[in-house]
GUGU-291710 format. One record per residue (C-alpha): x, z, y; residue in three letters. Coordinates in steps of 0.2 Angstrom, whole numbers, padded with zeros to 4 digits, always signed. Each point is the difference from the previous one (the first is absolute). Layout:
// residues N
XZYALA ...
// end
This chain:
// residues 631
-0112+0191-0176MET -0015-0010-0007GLU -0003-0016+0011ALA -0019+0002+0000VAL -0006+0018-0003PRO -0016+0000-0011PRO -0007+0012+0013GLN +0002-0013+0014GLY +0012+0012+0010ALA +0004-0016+0011PHE -0009-0016+0002THR +0005-0018-0006LEU +0004-0004+0018ALA +0012+0015+0001GLU +0008-0005-0017ALA +0003-0017+0007LEU +0007+0007+0016ASP +0012+0011-0011ARG +0006-0015-0010ALA +0003-0010+0015LEU +0010+0014+0008ALA +0010+0001-0016LEU +0004-0018+0001LEU +0005+0001+0018GLN +0012+0014-0004ALA +0009-0010-0013GLY -0008+0008-0015ARG -0007-0016-0007ALA -0001+0007-0019GLU -0010+0015+0006GLU -0012-0011+0010ALA -0002-0011-0015ALA -0004+0014-0012ASP -0013+0007+0013LEU -0008-0018+0001CYS -0001-0001-0019ARG -0008+0017-0001SER -0013-0005+0013ILE -0004-0016-0010LEU -0002+0010-0016ARG -0015+0008+0008VAL -0005-0014+0011ARG +0005-0017-0008PRO -0011-0010+0012GLU +0010+0007+0015GLN +0007-0017+0008ALA +0010+0009+0014GLU +0010+0010-0012THR +0004-0015-0012ARG +0005-0009+0016CYS +0012+0014+0005LEU +0007+0000-0018LEU +0003-0018+0001GLY +0009+0003+0017THR +0011+0013-0008ILE +0005-0012-0015ALA +0004-0014+0013PHE +0012+0012+0009GLY +0008+0004-0016GLN +0003-0019-0003GLY -0012-0001-0015ARG -0009-0015+0006LEU -0011-0004-0015GLU -0006+0018-0001ALA -0004-0001+0018ALA -0009-0017-0002ARG -0011+0007-0014ALA -0005+0015+0011HIS -0004-0011+0015PHE -0010-0012-0011ILE -0010+0014-0008ALA -0003+0007+0018THR -0007-0016+0006ALA -0011-0001-0016ALA -0007+0018+0003LEU -0003-0004+0019ASP +0000-0019+0004PRO -0001+0005+0019GLY +0015+0011-0001PHE +0011-0008+0014PHE +0016+0009-0004ASP +0000-0006-0018ALA +0000-0018+0005HIS +0013+0002+0013ARG +0011+0010-0012ASN -0002-0014-0013LEU +0005-0013+0013ALA +0016+0010+0005ILE +0004+0002-0019LEU -0002-0018-0004GLU +0010-0005+0015GLN +0014+0012-0006SER -0001-0008-0017ALA +0003-0017+0007GLY -0018-0006-0003ARG -0005-0006+0017PRO -0016-0009-0006ALA -0007+0015-0007ALA +0005+0010+0015ALA -0009-0012+0011CYS -0016+0002-0011ARG +0000+0019+0002HIS +0004+0000+0019HIS -0015-0012+0002ARG -0011+0012-0009ARG +0007+0014+0011ALA -0004-0010+0016VAL -0018-0003-0007ALA -0002+0019-0002LEU +0008+0004+0017ARG +0000-0014+0012PRO +0008+0010+0014GLU +0016+0004-0010ASP +0014-0008+0009GLY +0013+0004-0013ALA -0009-0011-0014SER -0002-0015+0012HIS +0019+0002+0004LEU +0005+0001-0018ALA -0010-0016-0004LEU +0007-0009+0015ALA +0018+0004-0006LEU -0004-0004-0018LEU -0006-0017+0004TYR +0014-0003+0013GLY +0013+0004-0014GLN -0009-0013-0011SER +0001-0013+0013GLY -0018-0001+0004ASP +0001+0002+0019GLU -0018-0005+0004PRO -0007+0013-0011GLU +0013+0013+0006ALA -0005-0004+0018VAL -0019+0001-0004ALA +0003+0018-0007TRP +0010+0004+0016LEU -0014-0006+0011ARG -0014+0008-0010GLN +0010+0016-0001GLY +0003+0001+0019VAL -0019-0003+0003ALA -0005+0014-0012ARG +0014+0012+0003ALA +0004-0003+0018PRO +0010+0017+0002GLY +0011-0003-0015PHE +0016-0004+0009LEU +0011-0007-0015PRO -0013-0014-0002LEU +0003-0005+0018ARG +0019+0001-0002GLU +0000-0011-0015VAL -0013-0013+0007TYR +0009-0001+0017ALA +0017-0002-0008ALA -0007-0014-0011PHE -0006-0008+0017CYS +0017+0001+0007GLU +0008-0008-0015ARG -0013-0013+0000ALA +0004-0003+0019ALA +0018-0002-0004VAL -0004-0013-0014ARG -0011-0009+0012ALA +0013-0001+0013PHE +0013-0006-0012GLY -0012-0013-0007GLY -0002-0007+0018GLY -0018+0007+0003ASP +0002+0011+0015PRO -0019+0001+0002GLU -0002+0007-0017GLY +0014+0012+0004ALA -0010+0005+0015GLU -0016+0003-0010ARG +0009+0012-0012PHE +0008+0009+0015CYS -0017+0002+0007GLU -0008+0006-0016ARG +0014+0013-0002ALA -0003+0005+0018LEU -0018+0004-0003SER +0005+0010-0015LEU +0012+0011+0009VAL -0011+0001+0016ARG -0015+0007-0010GLU +0011+0012-0010ALA -0005+0019+0002PRO +0018+0004+0002ALA +0017-0008+0001LEU +0014+0003-0013THR +0019-0004+0000GLU -0004-0014-0012ALA -0012-0008+0013LEU +0013+0003+0014ARG +0013-0011-0010ASP -0013-0013-0004LEU -0005-0001+0019LEU +0018-0004+0005GLU +0001-0014-0013ARG -0017-0007+0006LEU +0006+0000+0018VAL +0015-0011-0006ARG -0011-0012-0009VAL -0012-0001+0015ALA +0015-0004+0011LEU +0006-0013-0012LEU -0017-0009+0000VAL +0001+0001+0020GLU -0015+0012+0001ARG +0007+0013+0012PRO -0018+0006+0005ALA -0002+0004-0019LEU +0017+0009+0000ALA -0006+0010+0015MET -0016+0006-0009GLU +0011+0006-0015LEU +0011+0009+0012LEU -0014+0009+0008ALA -0004+0008-0017ILE +0018+0004-0004LYS +0003+0008+0017ASP -0010+0015-0006THR +0013+0003-0014LEU +0015-0004+0011ASP -0004+0009+0016PHE -0012+0014-0005PRO +0004+0010+0016GLU -0003-0014+0012VAL -0018-0004+0006PRO -0004-0019-0005PRO -0003-0004+0019LEU +0018+0005+0003ASP +0007-0014-0011ILE +0004-0017+0007ASP -0003-0013-0014ARG +0005-0018+0003PHE +0005-0016-0009PRO +0015-0010+0005LEU +0007-0017-0003THR +0017+0000-0008LEU +0012-0013+0007LEU +0018-0005-0001PRO +0010+0003+0016PHE -0002-0017+0009PRO -0019+0000-0004ALA -0001+0018+0005TRP +0007-0003+0017CYS -0010-0016+0003ALA -0017+0009-0005ALA +0003+0015+0011ALA +0006-0011+0014GLY +0017+0007+0001PHE +0014-0009+0009ARG +0013-0003-0013HIS +0016-0009-0006GLU +0004-0006-0017THR +0016-0009-0007TRP +0009-0003-0016VAL +0015+0011-0001ALA +0017-0004-0009PRO -0001+0006-0018ALA +0012+0005-0013GLN +0003-0015-0012GLU -0001+0005-0019PRO +0015-0001-0010ASP +0000-0016-0010GLU +0003+0010-0016THR -0014+0012+0003LEU -0013-0008-0010ALA +0010-0004-0015SER +0008+0018+0000ALA -0017+0008+0001SER -0012+0006-0013PRO -0015-0011-0004ASP -0013+0012+0008TRP +0009-0002+0017LEU +0002-0019+0001ARG -0018-0004+0006PRO +0003+0012+0014GLN +0017-0007+0004ILE -0008-0017+0001ASP -0011+0007+0015ARG +0015+0005+0010LEU +0002-0017+0010PRO -0018+0000+0005ALA +0001+0019+0004LEU +0015-0004+0011ALA -0010-0012+0010ARG -0014+0012+0004GLU -0002+0002+0019ALA +0004+0017+0008VAL -0006+0005+0017GLY -0006+0013+0013VAL -0016+0003+0008ALA +0002+0004+0019LEU -0011+0012+0011ASP -0011+0004-0015ALA -0014+0013+0001GLU +0000+0008-0017ILE -0005+0015-0010GLU +0012+0008-0013VAL -0008+0011-0013VAL +0011+0014-0006GLN +0016-0009+0005GLY +0012+0000-0015PHE +0000-0007-0017TYR +0007+0006-0017VAL +0008-0012-0012LYS -0010-0016-0003ASP -0017+0007+0005ASN -0002-0001+0019TYR -0008+0015+0008GLU +0003-0008+0017SER -0014-0012+0005HIS +0001-0011+0015LEU -0017-0004+0006LEU -0004-0012+0014ALA -0016+0003+0009GLY -0007+0009-0016ARG -0003-0018-0007ARG +0017-0006-0007PHE +0012+0009-0011LEU +0018-0006-0001LEU +0003-0004-0018ARG +0018+0006-0004GLU +0001-0001-0018VAL -0009-0009-0014ALA -0006+0015-0009ASP -0004+0016+0010THR -0010+0013-0009VAL -0001+0017+0008VAL -0007+0015-0010TYR -0006+0017+0007GLY -0014+0006+0009SER +0009+0002+0017ARG +0005-0018+0001VAL -0012-0011+0009PRO +0003-0016-0009LEU -0008-0001-0017VAL +0008-0015-0007ALA +0007-0017+0004VAL +0000-0009-0016THR +0011-0016-0004PRO -0010-0015+0005GLY -0012+0010+0012ALA -0003-0007+0017THR -0008+0016+0007ALA +0004+0018+0001GLY -0011+0016+0001ALA +0005+0014+0012PHE -0007+0018+0003ARG +0006+0011+0014LEU -0007+0018-0001PRO +0003+0004+0018ARG +0003+0019-0002PRO +0014-0004-0012LEU +0008-0013+0011TYR +0005+0006+0017PRO +0003-0014+0012THR +0017-0002+0009VAL +0000-0013+0014THR +0016-0009+0004ILE -0001-0010+0017ASP +0018-0004+0002GLN +0006-0017-0007PRO +0009+0003-0017VAL +0007-0010-0014LEU -0009+0006-0016PHE +0008+0002-0016LEU -0007+0008-0016PRO +0010+0013-0009SER +0003+0008-0017THR +0010+0015-0007PRO +0006-0012-0013ASN +0018-0007+0003TYR -0003-0016-0009TRP -0016-0005+0009HIS +0007+0005+0017PHE +0016-0010-0002LEU -0007-0016-0007VAL -0018+0000+0007GLU +0000+0009+0016VAL +0017-0001+0008LEU +0001-0019+0000PRO -0015-0001+0011ARG +0012+0004+0015LEU +0005-0018-0001MET -0014-0004+0012VAL +0010+0009+0014ARG +0013-0014-0002GLU -0013-0014+0001ARG -0013+0007+0012ALA +0010+0006+0015ALA -0015+0009+0007GLU +0000+0012-0015THR +0018+0005+0003ARG -0002+0014+0013PRO -0016+0007-0009LEU +0001+0017-0007PRO -0002-0001-0019VAL -0014+0011-0008LEU +0003+0006-0018LEU -0008+0014-0010PHE +0007+0014-0010ASP +0018-0004+0005LEU +0015+0007-0012ARG +0018+0001+0005PRO +0004-0016-0011TYR -0013-0009+0010HIS +0009+0003+0016ARG +0017-0005-0007GLU -0007-0016-0006MET -0009-0004+0017LEU +0017+0003+0009GLN +0009-0011-0012LEU -0013-0013+0004ALA +0004+0001+0018GLY -0015+0011+0006LEU +0006+0014+0012PRO -0006+0017-0005ALA -0008+0004+0017GLU -0012-0015-0004GLN -0008+0007-0015VAL -0016+0010+0001ILE -0006+0010-0015ASP -0019-0001-0001ALA +0000+0017-0008ARG +0006+0008+0016ASP -0015-0007+0008LEU -0013+0006-0013ALA +0008+0016-0005GLY +0008+0005-0016PRO -0016+0006-0009ASP -0009-0016+0003SER -0003-0008-0017ALA -0013-0012+0005GLN +0001-0009+0017VAL -0007-0015+0009LEU +0012-0007+0013TYR -0007-0012+0013ARG +0013-0011+0007LEU -0005-0010+0016SER +0016-0011+0001ARG +0009-0002-0016ALA +0012-0013-0006ALA -0003-0001-0019VAL +0013-0009-0011PRO -0006-0009-0016SER +0007+0005-0017ALA +0016-0009-0004ILE +0003-0010-0016PRO +0013+0007-0011TYR +0012-0015+0001PRO -0001+0001+0019VAL +0002+0019+0000ALA +0016-0001-0011TYR +0009-0012+0011ARG -0005+0010+0016TRP +0006+0017-0008LEU +0016-0007-0006ARG +0004-0009+0017ASN -0005+0016+0010ARG +0007+0014-0011LEU +0015-0006-0009LEU +0011-0003+0016PRO +0000+0019+0002HIS +0011+0002-0015ARG +0016+0008+0005ARG +0010-0009-0014SER +0000-0017-0008ASP +0009+0002-0017GLY -0003-0010-0016PRO -0016+0005-0009PRO +0008+0009-0015THR -0010+0017-0001ARG -0011+0004-0014ARG -0014+0012+0004LEU -0013+0010-0010TYR -0014+0006+0012LEU -0006+0016-0009SER -0016+0009+0004ARG +0006+0016-0007ARG -0002+0009+0017GLY -0017-0008+0005SER -0018+0002-0005ALA -0003-0002-0019PRO -0009-0016+0003LYS +0009-0015-0008HIS +0013+0013-0008ARG +0012-0005-0014ILE -0002+0013-0013ALA +0018-0002-0006ASN +0007-0002+0017ASP +0017+0009-0004ALA +0002-0010-0016GLU -0002-0017+0010ILE +0011+0006+0014ALA +0014+0004-0013ALA -0002-0017-0008LEU +0001-0009+0017LEU +0015+0011+0005GLU +0010-0006-0015ALA -0003-0018+0007ARG +0006+0004+0018GLY -0017+0005+0008PHE -0002+0013+0013GLU -0015+0011+0000THR -0009+0001+0017VAL -0016+0009+0005GLN -0007-0011+0014PRO -0010+0014+0008GLU +0016+0009+0005ARG +0006-0016+0009LEU -0004-0006+0018GLY -0007-0018+0002VAL +0017-0007+0006LEU +0010+0008-0014GLU -0013-0007-0013THR +0002-0018+0008ILE +0019+0001-0001GLU -0001+0005-0018LEU -0011-0014-0005MET +0010-0013+0009ALA +0015+0005-0010GLU -0008+0000-0017ALA +0002-0013-0014GLU -0013+0009-0010MET -0013+0014+0002VAL -0010+0009-0013VAL -0015+0009+0006ALA -0017+0006-0006PRO -0016-0005+0008VAL -0002+0008+0017GLY +0001-0002+0018ALA +0019-0003+0000ALA -0002-0017-0008THR -0004-0006+0017ALA +0019+0000+0003ASN +0001-0015-0011GLN -0002-0010+0016VAL +0018+0005+0005PHE +0009-0006-0016LEU +0014-0012+0002PRO -0002-0018-0006PRO +0001+0000-0019GLY -0003+0019-0001GLY -0010+0006-0015ARG -0014+0013-0001TRP -0005+0008-0016VAL -0017+0008+0001HIS -0005+0014-0011LEU -0019+0002-0003CYS -0013+0006-0011ASN -0008-0011-0014PRO -0015-0003+0011ASP +0008-0005+0016PHE -0001-0019-0005PHE -0016+0002-0010HIS -0011-0015+0000PRO -0013+0009+0010ASP +0012+0007+0012SER -0003-0002+0019ARG +0019+0000+0002TRP +0004-0017-0008ASN -0004-0010+0015PRO +0008+0013+0012GLN +0016+0000-0010MET +0001-0019+0001GLY +0000+0000+0018VAL +0010+0016+0003GLN +0015-0004-0011ILE +0017-0003+0009PRO +0000-0018+0005LEU +0019+0001-0003LEU +0008+0003-0016GLY -0009+0004-0016ARG -0012+0013-0006PHE -0001+0008-0017HIS -0012+0013-0007HIS +0000+0012-0015LEU -0015+0010-0006ALA +0002+0017-0007GLY -0012+0010-0011ARG -0012+0013+0006PHE +0004+0018-0004THR -0018+0007+0002ASP -0014+0003-0013ASP -0009-0017-0001PRO -0016+0008-0003THR +0000+0008+0017GLY +0007-0016+0009ARG -0011-0006+0015PRO -0008-0017-0001ASP +0005-0004+0018ASP +0017-0010+0000LEU +0005+0007+0017LEU -0003+0018-0006ALA +0012-0004-0015ARG +0015-0002+0013LEU +0000+0019+0000ASP +0005+0001-0019ILE +0018+0002-0003PRO +0008-0013-0011VAL +0015+0000-0012ARG +0012-0015+0001ILE +0008-0006-0015ASP +0019+0002+0003THR +0004-0014-0013ASP -0012-0012+0008ALA +0007+0004+0018LEU +0018-0002-0006GLY -0004-0017-0007ARG -0009-0006+0015LEU +0014+0006+0012LEU +0014-0009-0011ASP -0010-0016+0000GLU -0003+0001+0019VAL +0018+0005+0004LEU +0007-0015-0010ALA -0007-0012+0013HIS +0013-0006+0012PRO -0001+0008+0018LYS -0002-0013+0014PRO +0012+0009+0012TRP +0014-0001-0014GLU +0000-0019+0001SER +0000-0003+0019GLY -0004+0007+0017PRO -0017+0009+0003ARG 
// end
């Protein structure tokens, strides 16, 4: 077929359309041949030459493409696409200055083109010229207000600048950048997922600089993304002051008691026997042990959702909708159905939203002792159960029914071992119904215990639970706590190989999920050494005998310099005996590995058997305290 029939059987426009269709169908050479046929007849045809340049660019022939685009611009100096394509080509070739020149020419020809403004902003940003980059962003938003990528990049720049300002001790500057980002998002013709994530980060910055009203404005925009099915008037939005327990009680006007409870003293050899990353946290233990604990009495509170998972509380205690009890140093809750957007470390304010149709209200008028709850064995044993110590100190709390959430059989066994009669336990899920995922509980007369510092919790757990042991033999058992029968999270990829190595050294393989709580306590109390992967069963370290050793198998990132677990592990280690850890290697494809350190806990690891054998031999070579005298 001839590209351009001499009789003019189809027009130039039709020929160009045909060439473009061939290119889009992946037939680049045929499209190029057709373009060359057109140019033989119409050598001055700029659009055809530009298309030929585009084909060459797609084939990786950059110099040929560049020649075509330059020729196009010479034929038609006002041809926008020629300058834009030259800019893209120069950028691909690593010539940013030339790319900027052509993008500027493209903007001059088409001032409303948002993509060219964005390209210039990114180029100047990459070169370190931040003022010029911001100038192009600002101009681009003004000239192309509907081009969302410009707003996303400009607002993200404002968020980063706000964080820098806050880190540099300039809260007013941080506030100004947050407000600029707010205006960019507020005037956007639509909201994207990128803007949703940005809004969440901006809320945290606003809280850090103590601008809760600004956080509320940001939330009002985010509500339309998070709760599209809820009318705006049906969403309660309110800021709160975040307070530690004594200040929370005092601010809310609650009658309360506080005291310093007996704490477990650290072993003298703990610091010298621990890795360097752990020692700064061990130095905190004496101060942590002296932190006051207590209970609020006759407190009128609201509890949102009512339980928590792992380290991120989803159970928020509100006093008069003004004060939030701050339970942990870092609470970040994700998900559109959760009312709290963020509590950032160092913040003094929180931001809440309660979409009323999503949160049915359950009113509890009878006096109760409130405990948070969790389906996680570790967190319930170490962080929830010790709060029952308030029943020993504050006599008026002793007869109160204890309100918990989402109770499991092992919860009930722990509560009974701690001295709480079964008939005194109320499961809040029985009040709200099994299908209630989001609930607002209103408690008119609650006794609310504070969080318990780990050294205090350890001592109380040992004093309350170890006496239930049915035997008191010497601690000579060696245990491997395998996760082979539990969820894949924290799994050891070569579990059978590790179990065989340990069996040869006298270890028993135990699956903790098959044991009752008391059985587990008895095993731990009789162990001279325990080998265990990361997981909830590590809470049982608290029941090790004096001098007992724990070998912790983990992934390479568990003690990463950026890991949130470094300080946690420092205060959660057994305050008796010694702690050792051995990192394995990931078994996944590293190119698909998530960036989030918490998500990496799901990746199985392979433990080097030779390294584990050497560590065991080294640990077992130390003398055992019970062999040289009475316990």
